[in-house]
N, C-alpha and C positions, 0 to 999 in steps of 0.2 A: 829300590823298587820290589824287592822281596817282602819287605813290610807292608808296602800297598797291597801287595797281592793277597797277603795273609790277612789283611784287615777286610778286604773284600771278600775273601771266602767266609770269616766269621761273620761279616754282615748278611750274606746270603743264608748261611746256616741258621742263624738267629732269625730272619725272615720266614724261613720255612716251618721252624719250629713254633713261631707266634701265630703263623696262619694255620697251621694244624691244631695247635691248641683251642683257637677260636671256633674253627669249623668243627671239631669233636664235640665241642659244648654245644653249638647250634643244632647239629642234626645227627649227633651220636657217633661214636667209633666206628660201627659197622656200617654206617650210612655214608660216611665221608670218603669222596673218592681222590685218589691221588692229583686225578687232572685240577680238582678244583681247588687243592692245595697249593699246587704250583702255580696256578693263575692267581690266587690271592698274595702269594709271596713274590708275584712277577718275576719268576723264573720258568724256565721251559721244563717239560716233564723230564727231558734227559739229564738238564742239571739237576733235577730232583733226584734221580735214580744215581748221580755221581756221589750223593750224600747218604742216601738211605736206600735200602734193597725195598722195604715194604712198610706199611702202616705200623707194625709191630716194633720195628726200629726206630720210627718217630715217637711211639709211645712211650719206649724204655728211655729215648732220650729226653723227652718231656719229664719223666720221673726223675731222672738224674738231675737234670736242671733244678728241679723243685728241691729235691735232697740236698743238694750242694749247697742252695742257697741257706736251707734251714740249718746246715751243718756249720756254715759260715756265721752265722747269727747266734748259733747255740754257743761258740766258741767265745763269744764276749761275754756271756753269762757264766760260763765256766771259769774264764780268767778273773772275773770279779763277781762272784756270787752274792745274793742276799745273804745276811747274818743269820740265817736260821735254816734249818734241813727243809722243813715244810716250805718255806717262802722261796729257797733256791729251786726245789722240785715243782712248784708251780710256775715260776717264772720260765723254766727251761722247757718244759712240757707244755706250756701256754703258748711260748714261741713256736715249739714245732706246729702245734695245731692251727695257730694263727696264720701260718703260711702254707698250710696243706692244700688250700683250694685256690691259690693264686693264677695256678697254671692248670690244674686238673680239677675237673669236677668228679662228683661222687661216681657217676657213671663211668668216668674214666678210670678210676682208681678201682673198681670193681672188675672192670677190664684187666687191667694189669695184674691185680691178684691172681684172677682166673688162671691167665696165661702163665704167670710164675708157678701154679700149681700143676696145671695140666701139662706143662715141657718143661719139667724140674731140670733136663740138661742140657736146654737149650740155652744161647748166650743171654737171652733176656731175663729168664730165671736166675742164672748165676749173676748177673749184674743187680738185680732186685734183690737177692739175697746178700750180696756184699753191702749195698747201701744199709740194709737193715742193721748188718753187724757194726757198720761205723756209727750208726746212730745208737744202738746197744753200747758200744764204747764210749761215746760221749756221756753217756748217763752215768756209766762207771766211774769215769774220769770225774765227774762233777762230785760224786759222793767220795771219792778219794781226795779232792781239793778240800772238801768239808773235812773230812777228818785229819788232814794236816793242818788245818785251821782249828783244830779242837772242839769242832762242832758235832762230830760224829765218834762215837767210844771207840778206842784203840782197838777192841777185838774184833770188831766188825768186819767180815769177809765183804769188802767194797763190789769185788765182781761178782760175787753171788747176788747181792743186793740189786746192782745195777741191771743184772739181767731180769729179776724179778719185776722191776718197775717199767723195764722197757717191754717185757713181754706183756703185761697187763696194760699201758698205754697203746700197744700194737694191737691186742685185742677189742680193746674198747675203741680204738679207730675204724677197725673193721666192722664192728657193731655199727658205728656212726656212717661209714660209707654204704652199708646196707639199707639204713633207714633215711630215705629222702626227706622226712619231714623232720627228723633231729636237727636242732641249731646247733651252733658250734659252742654255745655259751652253757648247753646242756651237757655237752660232752665233758668239756673243761671241768663243771661243778661236780660230775660224777668221778671223774679221775683225781680231782683234788680231795674229794671224802674218802676215797678208797686208800689213797696214798697215806693219808692223816694217821692211821695207827701204827704204819711200818715207820715213818717219820720220827714220830714220837717214840718207838722203841729204840730207833739207833742214836737217837739225839743223845749228846754228853750232857751230864747233870750240871 
């Protein structure tokens, strides 16, 4: 019985998240009403508040859902990376970018970024920062894995390189989110070109 209740609770939570993500895309984050989210999720407003206190909580939960799936997909690449530094970076970062708009629109990302900056001590901002840290850790882990396989020069500071790569891919994603007209392929092409000199520099001869 406990297992059934847990599954029902998880199902309601996922319905709320999916309904909110769709409504945010359709009318924008600011215009979306909690009553409309609850109606689409087929739950009462009271039930909604059992799960989330406000729209900001929903947004951070959606960001978390997006990034957790990105990290899971990234682990498969880190565990078995392509046999070149440039190819491995292109695969991992491409995976991040390809999944970035599954649940969140550019407008939703801009809102999430703004909240994280405007309210740096809020639970939302702390969670957003923690997700960024985990993505950065995964990039550094990839460089370490390539070093262990003999593809990256032994003296390379893999943590510093991972941080540099993540900071750049994150900054470029911000530019992408700010520009509604920029296609995903352009973002990926720009970052691949920017990463190429560093990949060449750290690649073992």
